[in-house]
C-alpha positions in Angstrom: 190.6 129.3 217.1 187.0 129.9 216.9 184.9 133.3 217.1 182.4 133.9 219.8 179.1 133.5 217.2 180.5 130.6 215.9 181.3 129.2 219.6 177.3 130.0 220.0 176.2 128.4 217.5 178.4 125.2 217.8 176.9 125.2 221.8 173.3 125.6 220.0 173.9 122.7 217.8 175.2 120.0 221.0 171.9 121.9 223.3 170.0 120.9 220.2 171.2 117.4 219.7 170.5 116.4 223.0 167.5 117.5 223.7 166.4 115.7 220.1 167.6 113.1 222.1 165.9 113.7 225.5 162.7 114.4 223.8 163.6 110.8 221.5 164.0 108.7 224.8 160.6 110.3 226.5 158.7 109.9 224.3 159.3 106.2 223.3 159.0 105.2 226.9 156.0 107.8 227.1 154.6 105.3 224.2 155.7 102.3 226.8 153.6 103.6 229.3 150.3 104.2 227.5 150.2 100.8 226.0 150.7 100.0 229.8 147.8 102.3 230.5 145.7 100.4 227.7 146.1 97.2 229.8 145.6 98.5 233.0 142.6 100.3 232.4 139.8 97.3 233.5 141.5 97.1 236.4 141.5 100.5 237.7 138.0 100.3 238.5 137.9 96.6 240.4 137.4 96.5 244.7 140.8 96.1 245.3 143.8 97.4 246.7 145.1 96.3 243.2 143.4 98.9 241.7 144.0 101.4 244.2 148.0 100.4 243.5 147.4 100.9 239.3 145.4 104.0 240.2 148.7 105.6 242.4 151.3 104.0 240.0 149.7 105.3 236.6 148.8 109.0 238.4 152.3 109.6 239.4 153.7 108.9 236.0 151.0 110.6 234.8 151.9 113.6 237.0 155.7 113.0 236.0 154.4 114.1 232.2 153.5 116.6 233.4 156.0 118.8 234.4 158.4 117.0 232.3 156.9 117.8 228.5 156.5 120.8 228.6 159.4 121.7 229.5 161.1 119.8 226.4 158.7 120.9 224.4 156.0 118.6 224.3 153.4 121.4 225.1 150.0 119.1 223.6 151.9 116.1 225.5 152.0 118.1 228.4 148.2 119.6 228.5 146.5 116.2 227.9 148.5 114.7 230.7 147.3 117.1 232.6 144.3 116.4 231.9 144.8 113.0 232.5 146.1 114.1 235.9 142.5 116.4 237.5 141.0 112.9 236.6 143.1 110.5 239.0 143.9 113.4 241.8 141.0 112.4 244.0 141.1 108.8 243.8 144.7 108.7 244.1 144.3 110.5 247.4 142.0 108.6 248.3 143.3 105.4 247.7 140.9 103.5 245.6 139.9 102.8 242.0 138.2 104.7 239.7 134.6 104.9 239.8 132.8 104.3 236.5 132.0 108.0 235.2 135.5 108.7 236.3 136.7 105.2 234.5 135.0 106.8 231.0 136.6 110.8 231.6 140.3 108.9 232.7 139.5 106.7 229.2 138.7 109.4 227.0 141.4 111.4 228.3 144.2 108.8 227.8 143.2 109.1 224.6 143.5 112.6 224.1 147.4 112.2 225.7 147.8 109.6 223.2 147.2 111.4 219.8 149.5 114.4 221.4 151.8 112.1 221.9 151.4 110.0 218.2 151.6 113.2 216.6 154.5 113.8 218.5 156.3 111.1 217.6 155.6 112.4 214.2 157.3 115.8 214.7 160.4 116.2 212.8 162.2 116.7 215.9 162.1 113.8 217.4 161.5 111.8 214.0 165.3 111.7 213.6 166.4 110.4 217.0 167.5 106.9 216.9 
């Protein structure tokens, strides 16, 4: 029978292993979504319903990242996502595409989010996850 210290250590190791899996999946999905956002950027500023829908879809997943990233230990990603969120919330609520200034601002902030995500993917915690 294991003593309490050994049980605690085993539980900590199991938790860390599970967290590493969650972080790896989050990171992979985030990179996919960032690639899609880059493709969608030009269409976010068009004057049509499609741009409003693209903005809404992008806002929803960015908003999700705001809450999830910090919770699983990706603080820099969470902060970068919040910066993107602030640009998208107005157009999202107004159900419209982005204006030129908003598009430029969002493009810059999306680049910062991408950089934070790439840095996190290179960290030891996520690079060992399959």
